[in-house]
C-alpha positions as CSV (number, residue, x, y, z in Angstrom):
1,M,0.1,0.2,0.0
2,E,2.8,2.5,0.5
3,A,3.3,2.6,-3.6
4,L,-0.1,4.4,-3.5
5,L,1.1,7.2,-0.8
6,Y,2.2,10.5,-1.9
7,T,5.4,11.9,-0.7
8,A,6.8,15.5,-0.9
9,A,9.6,14.3,-3.5
10,L,6.6,12.7,-6.1
11,L,4.5,16.1,-5.7
12,R,7.8,18.1,-6.5
13,E,8.5,15.9,-9.5
14,E,4.9,15.7,-10.8
15,F,4.3,19.4,-10.7
16,S,7.8,20.4,-11.8
17,G,6.4,22.9,-14.4
18,L,5.0,24.9,-11.3
19,E,6.5,27.0,-9.0
20,V,6.3,25.5,-5.4
21,L,5.3,28.1,-2.7
22,H,4.9,25.5,0.0
23,L,5.7,21.8,0.3
24,Q,5.4,20.1,3.8
25,E,5.3,16.5,5.0
26,T,3.9,16.1,8.5
27,E,2.0,13.8,10.8
28,H,-1.5,14.8,12.5
29,D,-3.9,13.2,14.9
30,V,-7.1,12.7,12.8
31,H,-10.6,12.2,14.5
32,E,-13.1,11.6,11.6
33,G,-15.5,9.2,13.1
34,R,-15.1,6.2,15.2
35,L,-13.6,4.1,12.3
36,H,-11.1,6.7,11.3
37,L,-8.6,7.7,14.3
38,G,-5.0,8.0,14.9
39,R,-1.8,9.5,13.2
40,S,-2.0,10.3,9.6
41,A,0.8,11.2,7.4
42,V,0.0,14.4,5.3
43,V,1.6,16.2,2.3
44,R,0.7,19.8,1.6
45,L,1.3,21.5,-1.6
46,V,0.6,24.8,-2.6
47,A,1.9,25.8,-6.3
48,W,1.5,28.6,-8.9
49,N,1.4,28.3,-12.5
50,P,3.5,31.5,-13.7
51,R,2.3,31.0,-17.4
């Protein structure tokens, strides 16, 4: 299943034509219902197309 997860490096490569303004990998505790609890890996990307 790890092959399905996004990483900062993968996003930087996939969006290489854009100017990356913010790229961050973090972990957060999520509480989204009784069956979706615990630590979650999060990748945040904010990018801009200067064209």
